[in-house]
C-alpha positions in Angstrom: 0.1 0.0 -0.1 1.3 3.6 -1.0 2.1 6.0 1.9 1.5 9.7 1.3 4.3 12.1 2.5 4.2 15.8 2.2 6.7 18.2 0.5 6.9 22.0 1.0 8.5 24.3 -1.4 9.3 27.9 -0.2 10.1 30.8 -2.5 13.1 31.7 -0.6 13.6 35.1 -2.1 10.0 36.2 -1.3 9.8 34.7 2.2 10.2 37.4 4.8 10.7 35.1 7.7 7.3 36.0 9.5 7.5 32.6 11.4 3.7 32.0 10.9 4.3 28.8 8.9 6.7 27.5 11.6 4.2 28.0 14.3 1.3 26.4 12.2 3.1 23.1 11.5 1.8 20.3 13.5 4.8 17.9 13.0 7.6 20.6 13.5 8.8 20.4 9.8 9.6 24.0 9.1 12.1 26.3 10.8 13.8 29.5 9.9 17.0 29.3 8.3 20.2 31.1 9.8 21.0 32.4 6.4 19.4 35.4 4.9 17.8 35.8 1.4 18.5 38.8 -0.8 16.3 41.0 1.3 17.8 40.2 4.6 15.2 38.0 6.0 15.7 34.6 7.6 13.5 32.4 5.3 11.5 29.2 6.1 12.8 25.8 5.2 12.1 22.1 5.8 14.3 21.3 8.8 12.7 18.0 9.2 11.3 16.8 5.9 10.6 13.2 7.0 8.1 14.4 9.3 5.8 16.4 6.7 2.5 14.9 6.3 1.3 17.2 3.7 -1.5 18.9 5.7 -0.8 22.4 4.0 -1.3 24.4 7.1 1.9 26.3 6.3 0.6 27.4 2.9 -2.8 28.6 4.4 -1.2 30.8 6.9 1.4 32.4 4.8 0.4 36.0 4.3 2.5 36.3 1.0 1.5 32.9 -0.6 5.2 31.8 -1.1 4.8 28.3 0.1 3.4 25.3 -1.9 2.7 22.0 -0.6 2.7 18.8 -2.5 1.8 15.2 -1.6 3.9 12.5 -2.8 3.1 8.7 -2.9 5.8 6.6 -1.4 5.9 2.9 -1.8 6.1 1.2 1.5 
């Protein structure tokens, strides 16, 4: 039976590091990077990608719509 995993893609250059997605994630997948983007903001990234369930909470709360969430089938 196939298992569903999530994948989050953040537009790093448009992310302003508001931290809303990090707080909204129920499985603690996202974190703010130590590095900064071209605008000087710490951007969100998948710190724990194996825990992503593809719930899309992060994408729903993002005020700038810079997060895309994908669901990927993984053969078990």
